[in-house]
N, C-alpha and C positions, 0 to 999 in steps of 0.2 A: 169533911167538906160539906157545905150546905148543898141542897139540891140545885140552887142557882149557880153555885160555884162549879158544880159538875158540868152544868150546861156551858159555862164559860170555858172550861177546860176542853170540852168537846169542840167548841167553836175554834179554838186555837189549833187543835189537831186537824180539823177539817181544812183549815186554811193552809196547813203544811201539805196536806194531801192534794189540794188544788194546785200546789206548786210542783206536782209530780213526785212527791214522796210517797212510797208505798204505805198503805194503811198500817200494817204491822210495825213498820219502822217508825212511823210517826207516833204511834201509841207508845212504843218502847222508849223513844226519846223523851216524850212527855213524862212518862212514869219515872224515868231516871232522874229527871229534874224536879220531880214532885215527891220528895221523900215523905212529906206530910200525908200523902194520900194512902189510905188503908186499902185492903183488898176489896172491900165493898165499893170504895170510891173508884178504884181502877176498873172494876167490873161495870159500874154504872156509866162511866165515861165511854168505855168500849161499846156498851149497848147503844148509847146515843149516837156514836160515830157510825157504827155499822147500820143502824136503822136509817140514818140520814143518807148513807150510800145506797141502800136498797131503794129508797124513795126519792132519789136525787131530783128527778124532773118535777114530780108533783110538789115536793117541798119547795123547790125553787119558784114554782108558779105561786104558791100560797104566800111564800115569804118575800117574793119580789127580787130574787137574785140568787147567785150561785156561791157566794162566799159563805163562810161558816155562820155568821150572824143571820143571814137570810134563811139558810137551810134549817137552823134550829128554831127560828121564828115560825117557819112553815110547819115544822114538826109539832110545835105547841098548838098552832091553830088547828091542825088536823085532830089533835088529841082533845080539843075543846078547852084548852087552857089559854087564858088571856095573856099574851106575851108581856104586857106591861107589868104583870105581877112577878115576872121572873127577871126581866131586863130593868133592874132597879138601880144598879151601880153600887149596891150596898154589900159589904162583906164578900168581896171577890165575885159578885154577880156581874153579868154582862152590863155594859153601860146602857143608860136610858136610851130608848129609841128616839131618834130625832124625827122632825116633822116629815122629812122626805121618806124615811123608812116607813112611817105610819101610813103614808099615802100609797105605798107600793103593795103589790100582791093581788092575786085574782084566783078564781076557781080554775083548776087544771082542765085543759081541753080534753074532750072525749077522744080516745084513741091512744096513741103512743105516749102522750104526756100523762094521761091518767093511769096508763099501764106501767109507767116508769121504765120505758124502753126507748132506745134510739129509734128514729123513724124507720130506718131500713130494716131493723130487726122486727119491729111491729108488723111490717108488711109481710115478712116471712112467717111470723106467728099466725097471722090471719089466713094466709094462703094454705098453711099446713093444717090448722085446726078449725078454721071458721071463727067468726068474731066472738061468739059467746065462750067457746072453750079457750080461745086465745086469751081473752080477758081473765077467765078463771085462773089459768096457769100463771099469768102475769101477776095477778093479785096475791096468789100464794107465794110467789117469789118476793113479794114485798114484806113478808112476815119472817120472823125469826125461825130458823130451822130447829127441829127437835133434836135432843141428844138421844141417840139410839144405841142400844147394846145388842150384841149377838151372844146368845148362850152357847157355850162350847159343849155340844152334845156328847163329845168324847169324855168329858169329865163329870158332868152333872146334868140333871134335867132342869126344865124351866122352874119348877116349884122350888127345887133346892137352891138354884141361883137366886131367886127372889128372896128366899129366907136369908141367905148369906148377905145379900145386899142390904136388906133391912137392918141387919145387925150393925152395919156401919152407917146407918142413917140415910140410905139411898132408897127412895120409894120409886117403884116402877109400875107400869101398866102393860098388859099384853097388847099385841098388835095383830089384827086379822090378816094383814098382808103376808106375814111369814111366821111360822110357829116357833122360830127361834128368836124372834125380835121382841125387844122390850123398849118402851119409851120411858125415859127418866122424868118422873113427875116432880120430885124434890131431891135436892142434894147432888146436883150434877157436878159440882166442884169437888165432891168427895169421892167420885168414881175412881180416879187414878190412884188414890191412896187406900182404896177399899181392899179387903182380903179377897173378895170375889175377882177383882181385876188382877191383883198381884199373883194369885195362884192360878190364873188362866181360866176361871169359870166363865168369864165374860170378856168380850172384846168390844171396842167401839166400832160400829159398822152400821151404815144406813140400811133401813128396812128394804128398800127396793134392790139394793145391791145384794142383800141376803136372799131375797126372793129369786133374783136372777140366777144366783149360784145354785139354789135349790132346784131350779128348773133344768139343770144340766144332767144328762144321762151319762154316768161314768161307771164302767164295769169294774168290779173288784180286781185289783192287781194291775190296773192300767198304768201306763207311764204318761204322766201329765206334766206339761210345761206351761207355766204362767209366764208368757213372753214379755209382758210389760208390767212386771210385778209391783214396782213401787215398794211400798212398805210390806206387801205380801198379804194383805187382809183377805183377798179373795182366795188365795191358796189355803189359808188357814180355815176359811169357811168350808171349802170343799173337803179338806182333809179331815174335818171334824165328823163327816158323815160317810166317807168312803175309805176303805183300806186300799190304798194305791201307792205308787211310787211318785214322789213329788219333786219337781224341779222348778226353779225360779230364775228369771233373767230380767235385767233392766239395762237399757242403753247407758244409763247413769248408775254404775254399780253401787255407788255410795247410798243410793236411795234404799238399798236393801240391808243397810248396816244393822238395823235393829231386828231384822227377820229371824236370824238364828236364835236370839234370846226369846223372841215372841213365840217361836215354834217350840222351843224347849219348855217354856211356861205352859203351852197348850198340850204338851205331850206328843208332839208331832215331829217327824224328821223331814226336813226340806234341804235339798242340795242346791246351792246357788251357783249358777253358771255364768261365765263371761261369754262373749261372742264366739271365741274360738272353741270353747268347751261344748257349745251347743251342737256343733257339727259332729263331734266325737260321740256325744250322748244320743243323738238322733238315731232312728226316728221315734216319734212319740205318738201315742194313741189319741191324744187330745192336746191341742195347743190353744191356749186362751190368749186373745189379744184385747186387753182392756186399753184401747188406744188413747193417746193424747187427744183431747178434744176441746171444744169451747167451754165445756162444763156448764152449759146452759141449764141443765137439770139441777145444778147445785148452786146457782147464783145467789141464793139467800145466805149461803155460808161464805161466799167470796164475792160480794156484790161489786167490787171494783171491776171484775172481769167483764161484766156486761157493758160497761162504759168504755173499756179499752179494746173490745173486739171490733174489728173493722171488716168490711167485705174482703179486703186483701188478706188479712190475717186468717179469715175463715178458709180461703182458698189454699193458703199455706198449710193449714191443719189438714185439709182434705188430701192434699198431696202426701203429707206425712203418713196419714192413715192408710192410704193405698200402698205406699212403699212398705209399711209394716206388714200388711197382708201378703204382699208379694214375697217378702222375705220369709215370713212365718210358714206359708203353705209348703215350702220346700222341706220342712222338717216333720211333716205329718206322714205317718205310715199309711199305706194303702188301706182303704176302708175306715180311716181315722177321721177325726173331727177337727175342724178349724172354727173356733168360736170368736166372733167379733162382738165387742161390747163397748159402749160409751156411756158417759153420764150426761149425754146431750139429749135434747128434745127437738133438735133441728133435723128436718128431713135430709138436708144436704150432707149431714154427717152419718146418717143412719141408713134408711132405705135405699137412697141413691148410691151410697158407697157399696152396699151389697150387690145391687144391680150391676154396677160398674165392674166389680170383681168377677161376677158370674159371666158377664159378656166377654171377658178375656180368658176364662178358664173353663173349658167344656167338660173337664174331668170332675167338676164339683157340682153338687146339687144343694139347694137350700132345703133343710129338713125341719127347721124350727125358727120362727121369728116372733119375738115378743117385745112389748114396750110397756113401760110403767110411767104414767103421767106424774107430774109434781102434785103432791097432796100434803095435807097436814101431817101425815104419818111418814111419808117417804119422798126422796128426791126423784127426779126424772131419770129414767134409765132405759137403755136399749140393748137387746141381745139377739144375735142371729147365729144359728148353728149350721155350718156347711159340712157336707160329708164328701170325702174323696172316694173316687171309684176304687173298687177292690182290685 
């Protein structure tokens, strides 16, 4: 495919997304119908689509509309490329821009439009961080997220992992945020097939998430439950550095289907528990609740989420988070820890939730609270450690 044909394909995918088709489904449907597209073509179209979703408001302003043609025209203008050189109508390129399209478009307004956020969210960003930090965070969320690896300290050190990755054409750089974290500089699509990944020397995990798990104090031999485990990445990160007894649970048990294989590859034993089994296995010395959230710290990876979040949905998430904490605290042993974590940067899901929980439970005290802003190296993340009276 020519570069212009890739733009046209992205336009078509974006138009399907505008009709409420999830981005991944829209991309998969296009790829199935485009047998001529190679892996490089599919990757390029995906990049166009996701960047347009990250920058939807500013591209719409520049391009003069919210349909696929306008968004990609806005993307070209921001990149300093004359849209007329791409919208030629030749060899599957987008059709030539008409006079009406050429007359449309303007500079994005300062504030929510420039930040590529809904108005109501921009107000919350500003109130939480101040104008300059709010804009800095929003601008980072407009960029593509890094591919980050965690070195499994139980199997190899960082230097050894780098050497093994290099053998398979994966170039990485170290990150100051966490000593087990590596950013992939070249060969990201080779990671899953690399020996380092297949043999458990590295796992895919964001740097902030790694740093948060490294900040937890876990005594050797402790009984630890990952209450909202999902794929189990945080359990594996913790188990790589502490010799303890590990348990994992998720309300949707199928989310943990790959965890046994991942744990085996990493040389770790994890017991997966359903809801009934938790009561039998309790109490635990530490219960980690990486709660469902808006994902605002990870929106550059899933940009659809910031456009679909509403004030009403945020309140639903807050209710779910508090319910999870209420349920999880019952399984913590006296003197044990309840750890609340989110990949959100919104105060409503972080500081305020901790304060709400403490106001209801006098037996608990806050012993540690940390947050990681969105940066070029890592996603936004929040962590609070609560200790139960002995």
